[in-house]
N, C-alpha and C positions, 0 to 999 in steps of 0.2 A: 027585434033586431038591434044590435048594438051599433053605436056610432062607427066603431072600427070596421064592423062587417059591412055597413053601408058604403064606407069609404073604399073597401076592397072591391065591392061590386061595381062601383062607379069607375074605379081605376081599370078594372078588367074590361068594362064596356068601352072605355076610351081606347085601350090598346087594340081591341078587336076592330073598332071603327077605323082606327089608323091603319091597321094591317089591310083592311078591305078598301081603303080609300083609293081613288083613281090616281094615275100617275100625275105627278106635279112637277113643274120644272122651276128651278131656282131663278130668281131674279138677281140682278146685280145693281145694288144701290151705290152710286158713285158720286163723287164731287170733292169739294174743298170746304174746310172749316169757315164759318161766317166771321165777318168783322176782323179779317186778317188782310193787311195791305199786300197787294201783289203789283209788281212793277214791270215795265218794259226794260229793255237793255239800256235805255237812256238813264235809268236810275231814279234817284229821289225826286218826287214830284211828278213823275210820269206813270201814273197808275193805269192799270188795265181798265177798259171801259166796255160798253155794250157792242163794240165792233169786234170783240174777241169771241170766238166760238171754241167750245171744248167738245171733244168726242172721246167715247170709250170704244175700243175695238181691238183688232189684231192685224198682223201682217201675214199675207199669204205668199206662198212660193209654189208654183206649179199646181195651183188649185187647192192646196191644203195649208193650214196655218204653219208657220215656222220660219218665215223670212225674218232676218235680223237687221233692224235699223241701226245706224250709227251716225255720228256727226259728219262722217266722210261721204255718206250716200243720200243725203237729204233730197236730192233732185229725184230719186227713185221712190221715195216714201209713198207718194200718192198712188203710184201704179200698183203697189202691193197692199194698200190699206183697205180694210173693210170695217165700216163703222157700224156698231151696234146701237148707238144712241148719241144724240147731240144735245148740247145745252149752251145757252147764252150766258155770258158773264154778267152778273147783276151788280151795277155800280153801288146801289143803295146798301145791299148786304155784303158787298165785297166778297162775293163767293159765286159758285155755280153748283148745280146739283141735278142729277138725273136718275132715271130708273131704266135699266136695260132689260127688255124681255128676253125670254129664252130664244136662242137661235141655234138649231142643231148644226148649221154650217160652221159655227164658231167653236163648237164643243172641243175642249182640250187645248185650245189656243191660248198663248200667252197674252194676257191683257195689258193694254196700255191706255193712258190718258194723254191725248194730244190737244194742246191748246194753240190757236193760231189766229192771225188776223187775215184779211183778204187781199193783202198786198202781194202782188206777183213778183215784182222786181226786187223788193227788199222787205221781206216779211219779218214778223216777230213770232217765234215759236217756242213751245216747251213741250217736252215728251218725258213722261214718268212711267215707271212700272215697278213691280215687286214680284219676287218668285211665287208668292201666294196667289197672285192674281191669275187664276186659270179659269177660263170660261166653262161653266158646268155643262154636264150632259143630263139626260133624263134620269131621275131617281124615283124609286117607288116610295110613297109616303110623303108626308108633309115635310117641307124643308124650309128653314129660315133663310131669308135673303142674305146674299153675300154683301160685304161692305168693303168697297175700295175707295179709300180717301187719300187725297194727295199728301196729307200729313203723315201717312204711314208708308209712302212709297220709299223703297230703299235704293232705287237707281233713278238718276236723271240723265237721260241720253243727251238732250240739248237743253240749255237753260240752267237754272239752279233753284234749289229750294232750301228753306230754313224752317225747321219745325219747332224751334224754341218760341213759346208764347209771347215773349217780349222782344223778339227780333225785329229788325227794321222792316223786314218784308217776309212773306211766306213763300211766294213764287216770283221768279224773275225770268222773263222770256229772253231768248237770244236772237240776235239779228241773223237772218237766213237770206241769202241772195240767190236769185235765179233758180228757185225751187217752187213748184206749184203747190198751193194748199190742197187738201182733199176736198172732194165734193161733199155737199151737204144734201143728203136725200131729201126730197120734197116733203115726205110725210114726217120726217124728223124735224124739219124746219118749222112746220106748223106746231108741233109739240114743244118747241123751244119757247114759244111766245104765248101759247093758249093752253088753259087747263082742259081737262077732259070734258067737263060740262060745256065749256066754251067751244070746243071742237065740234059738238053736235048742235050748236046754236048757229043757225043759218045767217044771223045778223052779225056774228062776231068771228067765229073760227073757220068758216068755209072759205074756199079759194076766191069766190066772187064777193066776199064780204069786205067792207071798208072799216076795219076796226077803229082806226084813228081819224076817220072822217076827213081825210085829206084829198079825196077825189080819186085815189088809186086803190084798186082791190088788193087783197092780200097776195094774189098771184103775181100782180105787177110789182108789188114791193119785193117779193122774192126774186123776181127776174132782174130787178135793178139793184139788188143788194141794199135795200132800205130796211128800216125797222118798222114793222107793221103797227106798232102801238105808239109811235111818236111821229106827229105830223111835222115833217121837215121838207124844206124845198131844196133837196140835194139829189144829185144823180138822176135828174129828170131827163127824158129824151129831148134832144135838141133838133129843132126844125131849122133847116138851112136851104141854100140855093146852090145850084151847080150849073155852070154854063157849058154847053157842049154843042159844037156844030152851029154856033150862032143862036142857039135856043137855050132857055133857062128852065131848069127843072127843080121841083121840090126834093129835098133830101131829109132823111130822118137818121140821126146818129144816136146810138145807145151805148152808154158806158157799161161794159159788161163785167160783172163780178166773176172772178175766175173760179169760184167754187160753187156755182149754182148750176144744176143740171137742167138747163132750159133750152127749148127750141124757140128761136126768135123769128118773127115775120112782120110784115107791114101790110097795111091795106090803104087804098086811096078812094077818094069820093069827090064828086062835083057838088054835093049838096048836103053832106052830113047825114044822108038818109040811106043811100045805096052805097055799099062798100065792096070793093073788089080787091082780091089778092092774087098771088101766083105770079109766075114769070111773065105772063101776058100783060100784066098791069104794073108790076114792080120789079126792079132789078136790084139784086144784092151786089153792091159795089165793093164792099170790103168786109171781111170777117176775120177777127184775130182773137186771142184769149182775152183781150181787154176792151175790144170795140166792135160794133156791128153797124154798118152803114147801108141804108136802102135809098133808092132813088125812084121817084114816080116816072113811069114811062111816057106820060102825057106832058108836054111842055106847058109852062105857065102861059105862054103867048096865045094858046088856043082860047077861044071864047068861053067864058064861064069861070067859076071858081075851082080851086084845087085844094084838097085837104089830105093829110096823112095821119095815120094812127098806128100804134104799136100793137102787135098781136103776139101772144106768147102761149107756150104750152110746156108742160113739165115732162121730164123723162124719169121714170122710176128705175 
């Protein structure tokens, strides 16, 4: 058998195997080029940091993709947005990157990359797109992943971009007022900070793990808008006191990140062993997009000690 004949046989075998292969769905590899400076609207010296989240997704109208965002309707963006994947901005590499799995609900939708911080009153946003960024549908046979990079975006809805390698910046966010940022789905948040092997490691990437060993689980870090791999004493629940009817009660105040889909609760205890929650034991005093406040129903003046702790759950 000649070398040419063997090559033809191998080629035919590959073509047959490909034709008989199961249905595969294309992924979208998305992100920004590394080591390119990106800035906030404040300009030079104000670089993006790990407080910025980037998402790839599309905008829906009446249950199907197609709603059109503009600089004039930013207050409505979050209501129409469906995120396929989320990524955190890496200060060291000055970039972000992600891999969006196939989602049939997004098939045919115009793709966008939305970057934002978690400030509700006065945020920093950027939104980019390109006519070629169309979410894929199921295809028969093997397909190479799609690549959506900010350096190839032809349209910037808000913010600005500069694709010249020697430019002063690559991306610059715009100041957006009184517009809520989108929610970060819980499972996407874990994927922003932990690799696939880490996600199956119960000591690192599970909700009850404490990756940075700061005494707070990954779930609590998510609920408080903290970074799970950096031990920082910020955005911690605040224990306080409230006088009512001549009696003093413990309160627990939580600074709420506006883009975390979390259910907040509180529990009380007289001894740090037995914990009770629910309206019989705890009163929700106030809940807003930026703050949640709970009060112990038992006054401090009663004999014994009183303790309060935060309890959180995720909404998918």
